[in-house]
Backbone as CSV, one residue per row, in Angstrom:
resi,resn,N_x,N_y,N_z,CA_x,CA_y,CA_z,C_x,C_y,C_z
1,MET,27.769,-121.429,58.290,27.394,-120.117,58.564,25.917,-119.991,58.267
2,SER,25.348,-119.275,59.124,23.909,-119.183,58.938,23.577,-117.957,58.086
3,LYS,22.606,-118.159,57.309,22.200,-117.094,56.422,21.229,-116.168,57.132
4,ILE,21.460,-114.915,56.971,20.569,-113.930,57.600,19.448,-113.677,56.590
5,PRO,18.263,-113.850,57.044,17.185,-113.594,56.106,17.092,-112.099,55.797
6,PRO,16.734,-111.768,54.593,16.615,-110.348,54.272,15.494,-109.707,55.071
7,THR,15.721,-108.504,55.427,14.702,-107.779,56.186,13.635,-107.274,55.224
8,THR,12.496,-107.222,55.645,11.386,-106.743,54.816,10.841,-105.450,55.406
9,ASP,10.284,-104.679,54.577,9.621,-103.443,55.036,8.321,-103.258,54.262
10,ARG,7.661,-102.136,54.429,6.345,-101.941,53.830,6.389,-101.820,52.304
11,PHE,7.592,-101.527,51.767,7.689,-101.400,50.314,7.777,-102.758,49.623
12,ASP,8.006,-103.770,50.403,8.080,-105.117,49.814,6.708,-105.691,49.541
13,GLU,5.732,-105.167,50.186,4.389,-105.684,49.984,3.650,-104.752,49.037
14,LEU,3.212,-105.271,47.955,2.492,-104.468,46.974,1.010,-104.463,47.269
15,PRO,0.382,-103.338,47.123,-1.051,-103.298,47.353,-1.784,-104.108,46.291
16,ALA,-2.957,-104.497,46.617,-3.754,-105.336,45.741,-4.237,-104.575,44.509
17,ASP,-4.422,-103.242,44.606,-4.943,-102.478,43.457,-3.852,-102.145,42.437
18,GLY,-2.588,-102.496,42.688,-1.500,-102.281,41.757,-0.918,-100.890,41.804
19,GLY,-1.327,-100.026,42.738,-0.784,-98.681,42.860,0.618,-98.682,43.410
20,ARG,1.267,-97.594,43.370,2.629,-97.501,43.850,2.650,-97.046,45.287
21,ILE,3.733,-97.359,45.926,3.914,-96.944,47.308,5.181,-96.095,47.337
22,GLY,5.158,-94.964,48.004,6.339,-94.113,48.145,6.140,-92.757,47.470
23,ALA,7.096,-91.855,47.720,6.994,-90.488,47.231,7.891,-90.204,46.043
24,HIS,8.697,-91.115,45.615,9.644,-90.855,44.531,9.016,-91.214,43.200
25,ARG,8.497,-90.200,42.545,7.897,-90.397,41.235,8.606,-89.510,40.225
26,ALA,8.855,-89.971,39.088,9.514,-89.182,38.035,8.478,-88.315,37.315
27,GLU,8.928,-87.086,36.801,8.037,-86.222,36.025,7.774,-86.841,34.686
28,ASN,6.657,-86.456,34.139,6.341,-86.903,32.795,7.235,-86.110,31.828
29,PRO,8.159,-86.744,31.093,9.083,-86.000,30.251,8.404,-85.238,29.119
30,ARG,7.279,-85.673,28.595,6.606,-84.957,27.516,6.057,-83.630,27.992
31,LEU,5.512,-83.578,29.186,4.976,-82.340,29.738,6.082,-81.325,29.938
32,ARG,7.228,-81.690,30.375,8.346,-80.785,30.617,8.841,-80.190,29.305
33,GLY,8.947,-80.958,28.240,9.394,-80.451,26.941,8.433,-79.431,26.363
34,GLY,7.119,-79.619,26.507,6.122,-78.668,26.010,6.184,-77.332,26.732
35,VAL,6.400,-77.394,28.042,6.493,-76.154,28.833,7.736,-75.371,28.428
36,VAL,8.843,-76.062,28.250,10.089,-75.399,27.848,9.912,-74.759,26.470
37,LEU,9.299,-75.471,25.544,9.066,-74.937,24.205,8.171,-73.695,24.255
38,LEU,7.153,-73.722,25.104,6.263,-72.568,25.256,7.015,-71.357,25.795
39,TRP,7.881,-71.563,26.798,8.664,-70.454,27.368,9.652,-69.899,26.345
40,VAL,10.256,-70.753,25.550,11.199,-70.293,24.526,10.473,-69.449,23.478
41,ALA,9.305,-69.898,23.048,8.537,-69.140,22.054,8.116,-67.779,22.608
42,ALA,7.661,-67.751,23.853,7.246,-66.479,24.464,8.431,-65.535,24.608
43,ALA,9.570,-66.044,25.019,10.767,-65.201,25.166,11.222,-64.657,23.817
44,THR,11.126,-65.460,22.761,11.518,-65.011,21.417,10.622,-63.878,20.949
45,VAL,9.316,-64.021,21.149,8.376,-62.972,20.743,8.669,-61.675,21.503
46,VAL,8.908,-61.766,22.799,9.177,-60.570,23.608,10.474,-59.904,23.158
47,LEU,11.530,-60.671,22.905,12.806,-60.098,22.485,12.717,-59.444,21.106
48,VAL,11.996,-60.065,20.177,11.824,-59.463,18.854,11.040,-58.158,18.959
49,ALA,9.975,-58.138,19.751,9.173,-56.920,19.923,10.009,-55.805,20.547
50,LEU,10.817,-56.133,21.545,11.685,-55.122,22.162,12.721,-54.608,21.172
51,GLY,13.252,-55.478,20.319,14.229,-55.050,19.316,13.630,-54.096,18.301
52,VAL,12.423,-54.424,17.820,11.751,-53.543,16.853,11.432,-52.193,17.494
53,PHE,10.898,-52.219,18.696,10.566,-50.979,19.397,11.815,-50.141,19.644
54,GLY,12.899,-50.797,20.070,14.151,-50.073,20.307,14.700,-49.447,19.039
55,SER,14.590,-50.153,17.911,15.063,-49.607,16.637,14.251,-48.384,16.228
56,LEU,12.931,-48.463,16.362,12.080,-47.318,16.024,12.368,-46.123,16.925
57,LEU,12.609,-46.384,18.176,12.918,-45.312,19.124,14.270,-44.690,18.817
58,ALA,15.276,-45.521,18.489,16.618,-45.018,18.205,16.671,-44.201,16.923
59,THR,15.866,-44.564,15.920,15.876,-43.826,14.656,14.950,-42.618,14.673
60,GLY,14.225,-42.418,15.749,13.372,-41.240,15.871,12.019,-41.368,15.206
61,ARG,11.644,-42.562,14.797,10.334,-42.730,14.159,9.198,-42.668,15.168
62,ILE,9.506,-42.973,16.407,8.530,-42.784,17.479,9.234,-42.083,18.625
63,SER,8.474,-41.352,19.397,9.051,-40.666,20.559,7.987,-40.579,21.648
64,PHE,8.456,-40.396,22.862,7.531,-40.291,23.986,7.055,-38.861,24.196
65,ALA,7.844,-37.896,23.738,7.468,-36.496,23.889,6.713,-36.043,22.646
66,PRO,5.634,-35.291,22.796,4.908,-34.814,21.614,5.746,-33.787,20.862
67,LYS,5.629,-33.828,19.536,6.355,-32.866,18.714,5.648,-31.513,18.805
68,PRO,6.440,-30.441,18.827,5.797,-29.125,18.882,5.058,-28.848,17.584
69,GLY,3.868,-28.328,17.701,3.057,-28.031,16.528,3.583,-26.815,15.800
70,VAL,3.385,-26.798,14.504,3.795,-25.669,13.695,2.636,-24.680,13.669
71,THR,2.903,-23.475,14.135,1.862,-22.456,14.113,1.984,-21.668,12.809
72,PRO,0.895,-21.526,12.100,0.973,-20.798,10.837,1.296,-19.328,11.082
73,VAL,2.120,-18.787,10.207,2.494,-17.381,10.302,1.517,-16.582,9.449
74,VAL,0.836,-15.674,10.086,-0.103,-14.823,9.376,0.643,-13.579,8.927
75,GLN,0.692,-13.392,7.609,1.396,-12.239,7.090,0.497,-11.018,7.184
76,GLN,1.001,-10.008,7.847,0.247,-8.772,7.945,0.455,-7.974,6.654
77,THR,-0.606,-7.465,6.115,-0.500,-6.613,4.938,-1.072,-5.247,5.273
78,ALA,-0.490,-4.262,4.644,-0.949,-2.893,4.874,-2.225,-2.644,4.082
79,ASP,-3.035,-1.754,4.608,-4.247,-1.368,3.889,-3.868,-0.538,2.666
80,PRO,-4.558,-0.741,1.544,-4.239,0.032,0.336,-4.546,1.516,0.524
81,VAL,-3.593,2.350,0.126,-3.742,3.806,0.207,-3.226,4.402,-1.098
82,VAL,-4.014,5.198,-1.746,-3.549,5.883,-2.959,-2.766,7.104,-2.512
83,ASP,-1.439,7.031,-2.694,-0.541,8.109,-2.255,0.175,8.643,-3.486
84,THR,-0.280,9.798,-3.978,0.270,10.365,-5.211,1.591,11.091,-4.984
85,SER,2.133,11.050,-3.764,3.445,11.664,-3.534,4.576,10.770,-4.048
86,TYR,4.284,9.522,-4.361,5.292,8.599,-4.897,5.453,8.829,-6.393
87,ARG,6.677,8.725,-6.863,6.907,8.667,-8.307,6.567,7.266,-8.768
88,VAL,6.122,7.131,-10.015,5.736,5.824,-10.548,6.528,5.575,-11.828
89,LEU,7.216,4.430,-11.879,7.935,4.000,-13.070,7.168,2.805,-13.638
90,ILE,6.788,2.890,-14.919,6.039,1.814,-15.574,6.956,1.176,-16.611
91,LEU,7.211,-0.117,-16.479,8.056,-0.856,-17.421,7.224,-1.933,-18.101
92,ASN,7.258,-1.956,-19.425,6.493,-2.932,-20.191,7.360,-4.169,-20.421
93,ALA,7.001,-5.279,-19.793,7.716,-6.547,-19.985,6.770,-7.613,-20.517
94,SER,5.699,-7.169,-21.194,4.678,-8.103,-21.680,4.967,-8.617,-23.084
95,GLY,5.779,-7.890,-23.846,6.017,-8.258,-25.234,5.051,-7.596,-26.198
96,GLN,4.057,-6.873,-25.683,3.088,-6.174,-26.542,3.373,-4.683,-26.464
97,LYS,3.567,-4.060,-27.587,3.895,-2.632,-27.642,2.704,-1.778,-27.201
98,GLY,3.000,-0.634,-26.578,1.988,0.349,-26.242,1.302,0.178,-24.902
99,LEU,1.570,-0.905,-24.184,0.881,-1.112,-22.904,1.340,-0.133,-21.833
100,ALA,2.611,0.275,-21.870,3.114,1.212,-20.863,2.412,2.562,-20.994
101,GLY,2.185,3.013,-22.251,1.509,4.296,-22.462,0.062,4.254,-22.000
102,SER,-0.656,3.164,-22.298,-2.054,3.096,-21.885,-2.172,2.958,-20.366
103,LEU,-1.236,2.229,-19.734,-1.282,2.111,-18.275,-0.895,3.438,-17.615
104,ARG,-0.059,4.218,-18.281,0.307,5.555,-17.749,-0.948,6.421,-17.664
105,GLY,-1.826,6.311,-18.676,-3.081,7.071,-18.641,-3.956,6.654,-17.461
106,VAL,-3.964,5.360,-17.110,-4.752,4.874,-15.966,-4.190,5.452,-14.673
107,VAL,-2.858,5.492,-14.555,-2.222,6.020,-13.340,-2.491,7.521,-13.218
108,LEU,-2.421,8.247,-14.329,-2.710,9.690,-14.300,-4.161,9.938,-13.902
109,ALA,-5.074,9.094,-14.384,-6.488,9.245,-14.037,-6.726,8.971,-12.554
110,ALA,-5.834,8.198,-11.922,-5.981,7.908,-10.495,-5.478,9.045,-9.616
111,GLY,-4.863,10.097,-10.226,-4.490,11.270,-9.444,-3.023,11.650,-9.481
112,TRP,-2.175,10.886,-10.120,-0.756,11.240,-10.186,-0.541,12.342,-11.203
113,SER,0.455,13.173,-10.954,0.765,14.253,-11.890,1.619,13.697,-13.032
114,PRO,1.531,14.291,-14.227,2.266,13.774,-15.381,3.779,13.730,-15.183
115,ASP,4.332,14.682,-14.423,5.784,14.684,-14.249,6.263,13.651,-13.222
116,SER,5.352,12.967,-12.516,5.761,11.947,-11.545,5.581,10.527,-12.070
117,VAL,5.130,10.375,-13.322,4.915,9.045,-13.910,5.798,8.915,-15.147
118,THR,6.650,7.899,-15.140,7.576,7.642,-16.245,7.271,6.261,-16.818
119,GLU,7.413,6.140,-18.122,7.147,4.850,-18.765,8.321,4.447,-19.640
120,GLY,8.403,3.133,-19.920,9.467,2.626,-20.786,9.326,1.121,-20.954
121,ASP,10.240,0.574,-21.756,10.246,-0.866,-21.977,11.226,-1.516,-21.014
122,ALA,10.893,-2.693,-20.558,11.779,-3.454,-19.680,12.803,-4.197,-20.525
123,GLY,13.837,-4.712,-19.893,14.868,-5.459,-20.592,14.393,-6.821,-21.065
124,ALA,13.306,-7.328,-20.501,12.762,-8.633,-20.890,11.351,-8.433,-21.423
125,SER,10.882,-9.418,-22.180,9.527,-9.305,-22.720,8.702,-10.552,-22.419
126,ASP,9.080,-11.275,-21.374,8.352,-12.509,-21.041,7.979,-12.567,-19.567
127,PHE,7.719,-11.419,-18.975,7.344,-11.358,-17.559,5.899,-11.840,-17.433
128,PRO,5.598,-12.797,-16.551,4.262,-13.403,-16.568,3.148,-12.559,-15.942
129,THR,3.390,-11.943,-14.784,2.305,-11.316,-14.028,2.642,-9.865,-13.710
130,THR,1.710,-8.984,-13.969,1.908,-7.574,-13.651,2.108,-7.427,-12.148
131,THR,3.165,-6.692,-11.777,3.552,-6.592,-10.374,3.937,-5.158,-10.040
132,VAL,3.534,-4.711,-8.851,3.950,-3.414,-8.324,5.018,-3.686,-7.278
133,TYR,6.193,-3.094,-7.481,7.314,-3.273,-6.553,7.461,-2.034,-5.681
134,TYR,7.774,-2.259,-4.399,8.046,-1.164,-3.470,9.344,-1.471,-2.733
135,ALA,10.013,-0.411,-2.228,11.382,-0.557,-1.707,11.457,-0.823,-0.218
136,ALA,10.537,-0.311,0.578,10.610,-0.455,2.034,9.252,-0.877,2.564
137,SER,9.248,-1.495,3.742,7.989,-2.008,4.289,6.970,-0.900,4.525
138,GLY,7.430,0.300,4.776,6.517,1.425,4.964,5.807,1.851,3.689
139,ASP,6.284,1.374,2.540,5.687,1.730,1.246,4.621,0.740,0.787
140,GLU,4.371,-0.310,1.580,3.465,-1.359,1.129,2.044,-0.847,0.899
141,GLY,1.536,-0.014,1.787,0.175,0.500,1.623,0.019,1.283,0.329
142,ALA,1.026,2.120,0.002,0.978,2.895,-1.243,1.059,1.971,-2.455
143,ALA,1.869,0.910,-2.368,1.981,-0.041,-3.481,0.658,-0.774,-3.682
144,ARG,-0.004,-1.155,-2.599,-1.298,-1.828,-2.717,-2.362,-0.875,-3.277
145,GLY,-2.281,0.376,-2.887,-3.211,1.364,-3.437,-3.023,1.562,-4.925
146,LEU,-1.762,1.600,-5.377,-1.478,1.727,-6.803,-1.946,0.482,-7.548
147,ALA,-1.737,-0.695,-6.960,-2.189,-1.940,-7.599,-3.705,-1.936,-7.780
148,GLN,-4.421,-1.431,-6.787,-5.886,-1.323,-6.907,-6.266,-0.323,-7.987
149,ALA,-5.530,0.798,-8.031,-5.858,1.859,-8.988,-5.693,1.401,-10.428
150,ILE,-4.795,0.460,-10.693,-4.594,-0.002,-12.069,-5.409,-1.257,-12.383
151,GLY,-6.289,-1.645,-11.485,-7.178,-2.772,-11.748,-6.692,-4.100,-11.215
152,GLY,-5.720,-4.070,-10.331,-5.235,-5.298,-9.708,-3.881,-5.720,-10.244
153,ALA,-2.993,-6.102,-9.327,-1.657,-6.586,-9.677,-1.047,-7.216,-8.436
154,ASP,-0.020,-8.044,-8.640,0.735,-8.554,-7.498,1.502,-7.399,-6.873
155,VAL,1.824,-7.530,-5.594,2.597,-6.517,-4.885,3.754,-7.220,-4.200
156,GLN,4.988,-6.717,-4.448,6.168,-7.361,-3.869,7.154,-6.319,-3.375
157,LEU,7.832,-6.703,-2.279,8.904,-5.876,-1.721,10.189,-6.217,-2.461
158,ASN,10.767,-5.213,-3.158,12.012,-5.400,-3.896,12.527,-4.019,-4.264
159,ASP,13.787,-3.735,-3.934,14.327,-2.399,-4.215,15.192,-2.367,-5.471
160,PHE,15.087,-3.367,-6.334,15.940,-3.434,-7.512,15.759,-2.225,-8.434
161,TYR,14.533,-1.781,-8.641,14.262,-0.693,-9.577,14.277,0.688,-8.918
162,GLN,14.649,0.764,-7.668,14.572,2.034,-6.962,15.739,2.942,-7.340
163,PRO,15.535,4.268,-7.254,16.612,5.206,-7.592,17.772,5.077,-6.604
164,VAL,18.968,5.269,-7.098,20.162,5.170,-6.271,20.454,6.538,-5.669
165,ASP,20.769,6.548,-4.363,21.117,7.806,-3.701,22.444,8.313,-4.251
166,ASP,22.459,9.552,-4.689,23.670,10.176,-5.215,24.206,11.124,-4.152
167,PRO,25.489,10.984,-3.754,26.017,11.876,-2.716,26.009,13.344,-3.126
168,ASP,26.017,13.620,-4.447,25.997,15.016,-4.902,24.628,15.654,-4.717
169,THR,23.588,14.821,-4.516,22.240,15.371,-4.353,21.768,15.189,-2.917
170,ALA,22.637,15.427,-1.965,22.302,15.232,-0.555,21.236,16.205,-0.093
171,ASP,21.132,17.358,-0.760,20.142,18.353,-0.341,18.774,18.123,-0.990
172,VAL,18.630,17.058,-1.795,17.349,16.760,-2.447,16.381,16.211,-1.409
173,ASP,15.128,16.640,-1.511,14.090,16.155,-0.609,13.941,14.640,-0.746
174,GLU,13.896,13.938,0.392,13.836,12.474,0.366,12.536,11.966,-0.243
175,SER,11.462,12.754,-0.175,10.202,12.315,-0.774,10.307,12.218,-2.295
176,ALA,11.274,12.934,-2.883,11.456,12.852,-4.333,12.053,11.517,-4.733
177,LEU,12.673,10.791,-3.787,13.271,9.501,-4.082,12.285,8.350,-3.886
178,LYS,11.096,8.634,-3.327,10.105,7.570,-3.137,9.538,7.184,-4.490
179,GLN,9.611,5.871,-4.784,9.164,5.436,-6.102,8.521,4.054,-6.023
180,LEU,7.450,3.887,-6.778,6.813,2.591,-6.975,7.037,2.200,-8.423
181,VAL,7.255,0.908,-8.660,7.551,0.439,-10.017,6.493,-0.578,-10.428
182,ILE,5.883,-0.323,-11.585,4.931,-1.277,-12.157,5.633,-1.986,-13.307
183,VAL,5.735,-3.308,-13.227,6.259,-4.104,-14.348,5.054,-4.814,-14.964
184,ILE,4.759,-4.444,-16.217,3.598,-5.015,-16.900,3.960,-6.401,-17.413
185,GLY,3.126,-7.380,-17.062,3.376,-8.762,-17.464,2.478,-9.217,-18.591
186,ALA,2.655,-10.459,-18.987,1.886,-11.039,-20.097,0.401,-11.147,-19.778
187,ASP,0.040,-11.070,-18.487,-1.380,-11.136,-18.136,-2.140,-9.905,-18.613
188,ARG,-1.440,-8.834,-18.984,-2.078,-7.614,-19.513,-2.044,-7.559,-21.031
189,ALA,-1.341,-8.465,-21.653,-1.228,-8.453,-23.114,-2.589,-8.791,-23.726
190,GLY,-2.856,-8.203,-24.888,-4.127,-8.462,-25.577,-5.288,-7.740,-24.961
191,GLY,-5.030,-6.734,-24.148,-6.097,-5.945,-23.542,-6.693,-6.562,-22.299
192,ALA,-6.132,-7.698,-21.831,-6.673,-8.325,-20.629,-6.266,-7.535,-19.416
193,THR,-7.118,-7.547,-18.408,-6.771,-6.914,-17.147,-6.444,-7.991,-16.137
194,SER,-5.603,-7.640,-15.208,-5.158,-8.628,-14.214,-6.293,-8.968,-13.265
195,THR,-6.388,-10.241,-12.931,-7.392,-10.670,-11.969,-6.751,-10.974,-10.623
196,THR,-5.489,-10.630,-10.476,-4.781,-10.914,-9.224,-5.247,-9.952,-8.167
197,ALA,-5.508,-10.473,-6.982,-5.930,-9.612,-5.885,-4.796,-8.732,-5.452
198,PRO,-5.038,-7.446,-5.136,-3.962,-6.559,-4.722,-3.448,-6.893,-3.352
């Protein structure tokens, strides 16, 4: 039997410069591993950043909508008016005897009649700041005027010391029930005058 010689083609002859012939070349495995590692690192950084951002967004620490600003509330105060139609009750809560009587003289000098000013001791003797109390918002100007007349005091809305309406006195003039209350505090003890703005 005759032997068939093997067929030859262009790949059987090697070029003289030692280069390769053909299109089938393998990738460099080191380059592929570095690219994969780079993509994994980038994906990890992106996922961690998204997780942190999502957590902050879910807990409300950051938001896309601006928070509404808080507008300060300006308290309107009435202008001080000396209104001698109010009855005045003076209670000494300073712990120093005689302050109610001397303050009664100041109120009388400001224009109140003697029968409209009453004085006495309070149930406590450790009240810190002299305060003028008024019962309704319409009485604020008169309370501020009285506070100015006595040389300065705090002014507060509180009806605790106000006279109680008696059904048997329904025919009494309502202006007779208008009353301002001065509670003398420790800031007046020792002859000191209050420096609180009215």
